[in-house]
C-alpha positions as CSV (number, residue, x, y, z in Angstrom):
1,X,-127.4,-75.2,-129.6
2,X,-125.5,-73.9,-132.4
3,X,-128.1,-72.6,-135.0
4,X,-131.8,-71.4,-134.1
5,X,-133.7,-74.3,-132.6
6,X,-130.8,-77.1,-133.6
7,X,-129.4,-79.5,-130.7
8,X,-126.3,-80.6,-130.7
9,X,-126.0,-84.1,-129.9
10,X,-122.8,-85.5,-127.9
11,X,-120.7,-87.8,-130.2
12,X,-120.1,-91.2,-128.1
13,X,-116.6,-92.1,-127.2
14,X,-115.6,-95.4,-125.8
15,X,-112.3,-96.5,-124.6
16,X,-111.1,-99.8,-122.9
17,X,-107.7,-101.3,-122.0
18,X,-107.2,-105.0,-122.4
19,X,-104.4,-106.1,-119.8
20,X,-103.6,-108.8,-121.9
21,X,-101.1,-109.7,-125.0
22,X,-103.3,-109.3,-128.2
23,X,-104.3,-112.4,-130.1
24,X,-105.0,-112.3,-133.8
25,X,-108.0,-113.1,-135.3
26,X,-107.7,-117.0,-136.8
27,X,-109.1,-118.2,-139.8
28,X,-112.2,-120.5,-139.1
29,X,-111.2,-124.1,-139.4
30,X,-113.0,-127.1,-140.5
31,X,-114.3,-130.1,-138.4
32,X,-113.4,-132.8,-140.7
33,X,-116.1,-135.2,-139.1
34,X,-118.9,-133.0,-139.4
35,X,-117.8,-130.8,-142.6
36,X,-119.1,-127.6,-140.5
37,X,-116.8,-124.7,-140.1
38,X,-116.0,-123.3,-136.2
39,X,-114.1,-120.4,-134.9
40,X,-110.9,-121.6,-132.9
41,X,-111.1,-121.5,-129.0
42,X,-108.4,-118.8,-128.7
43,X,-110.1,-116.4,-131.0
44,X,-113.6,-117.0,-129.1
45,X,-111.9,-116.6,-125.8
46,X,-110.2,-113.5,-126.8
47,X,-113.2,-111.7,-128.5
48,X,-115.2,-113.0,-125.2
49,X,-112.7,-110.9,-122.9
50,X,-112.8,-108.1,-124.9
51,X,-116.7,-108.0,-124.9
52,X,-116.8,-108.3,-121.0
53,X,-114.1,-105.5,-120.6
54,X,-116.5,-103.4,-122.6
55,X,-119.8,-104.4,-120.8
56,X,-117.8,-104.0,-117.3
57,X,-116.8,-100.5,-118.1
58,X,-120.1,-99.4,-120.0
59,X,-123.0,-101.4,-118.4
60,X,-125.6,-99.2,-119.7
61,X,-123.9,-98.9,-123.1
62,X,-126.0,-98.0,-126.5
63,X,-124.2,-99.0,-129.7
64,X,-123.4,-96.1,-131.9
65,X,-125.7,-95.7,-134.7
66,X,-123.4,-93.4,-137.2
67,X,-119.8,-93.3,-138.6
68,X,-117.0,-94.8,-136.5
69,X,-113.6,-94.2,-135.8
70,X,-111.4,-96.8,-134.2
71,X,-107.8,-96.6,-133.0
72,X,-106.2,-99.6,-131.4
73,X,-102.7,-99.6,-130.0
74,X,-101.4,-103.2,-129.6
75,X,-98.1,-103.0,-126.9
76,X,-96.0,-106.3,-127.3
77,X,-93.8,-107.6,-124.4
78,X,-90.1,-106.7,-125.4
79,X,-88.3,-110.0,-125.7
80,X,-85.9,-110.7,-122.4
81,X,-83.1,-111.3,-124.5
82,X,-83.2,-107.7,-125.9
83,X,-80.0,-105.6,-125.2
84,X,-80.5,-102.7,-122.8
85,X,-80.0,-100.3,-125.8
86,X,-82.5,-102.1,-128.0
87,X,-84.9,-102.0,-125.1
88,X,-84.7,-98.2,-125.0
89,X,-85.2,-97.8,-128.6
90,X,-88.0,-99.9,-128.4
91,X,-89.6,-98.2,-125.4
92,X,-89.1,-94.9,-127.4
93,X,-90.8,-96.1,-130.3
94,X,-87.9,-96.1,-132.4
95,X,-88.3,-100.0,-133.1
96,X,-91.6,-101.1,-133.8
97,X,-92.7,-104.8,-133.4
98,X,-92.6,-106.5,-137.3
99,X,-93.7,-109.8,-135.9
100,X,-97.3,-111.5,-135.8
101,X,-100.4,-111.2,-135.3
102,X,-100.7,-108.7,-138.5
103,X,-102.3,-105.6,-138.0
104,X,-105.3,-106.7,-140.0
105,X,-106.0,-109.8,-137.5
106,X,-105.4,-107.3,-134.5
107,X,-108.4,-105.0,-136.1
108,X,-110.6,-107.9,-137.0
109,X,-110.5,-109.6,-133.7
110,X,-111.0,-106.3,-132.0
111,X,-114.0,-105.2,-134.3
112,X,-115.7,-108.5,-134.2
113,X,-115.7,-108.5,-130.7
114,X,-117.2,-105.0,-130.3
115,X,-120.0,-105.8,-132.9
116,X,-123.3,-105.3,-131.4
117,X,-122.0,-103.5,-128.5
118,X,-119.9,-100.3,-129.0
119,X,-121.8,-100.0,-132.6
120,X,-124.7,-101.9,-134.2
121,X,-122.4,-103.3,-137.2
122,X,-118.5,-103.3,-138.0
123,X,-119.3,-102.1,-141.5
124,X,-120.0,-98.7,-139.6
125,X,-116.4,-98.3,-139.0
126,X,-114.9,-95.9,-141.7
127,X,-111.5,-94.7,-139.8
128,X,-109.0,-97.0,-138.5
129,X,-105.4,-97.0,-137.1
130,X,-103.8,-99.7,-135.8
131,X,-100.4,-99.1,-134.1
132,X,-98.1,-102.2,-132.8
133,X,-95.8,-100.8,-130.1
134,X,-93.4,-102.3,-127.7
135,X,-94.0,-101.7,-123.9
136,X,-92.8,-103.6,-120.8
137,X,-96.2,-104.8,-120.3
138,X,-98.4,-106.1,-123.0
139,X,-101.6,-104.6,-123.4
140,X,-104.1,-103.2,-126.0
141,X,-105.9,-100.1,-125.8
142,X,-108.9,-99.5,-127.9
143,X,-110.6,-96.4,-128.6
144,X,-113.9,-95.9,-130.5
145,X,-115.3,-92.6,-131.9
146,X,-118.8,-91.7,-133.3
147,X,-117.9,-88.8,-135.8
């Protein structure tokens, strides 16, 4: 309790690690025969993977109802042809990946995947930080915080 009779509610925090390379959100495609738009399979599969990791880690989750801050750290694999000097610079975060997927497509695929799971709607996300880094092992770390 902070003030007289006021109860401090604990803010929800979720963190997941995706042990795969990041996939950027792809644009919807159009079926030329039916004229209907559809989500590309690669995007659907990655969003499904993120949801499953979240559900497995937090089986009794309740979506955040307030403001959400999200941090995404996408670790890209160091190319095999990279020199030892450049590899060391990449691991020390002196060189960052300036390749696709773009930061906004990284944020979009993760936030869409966790919609209605970690939070009620991705419009609640008011603070976002996305980092692209190199690592010997590609992975993605997602931190979600109610504030």
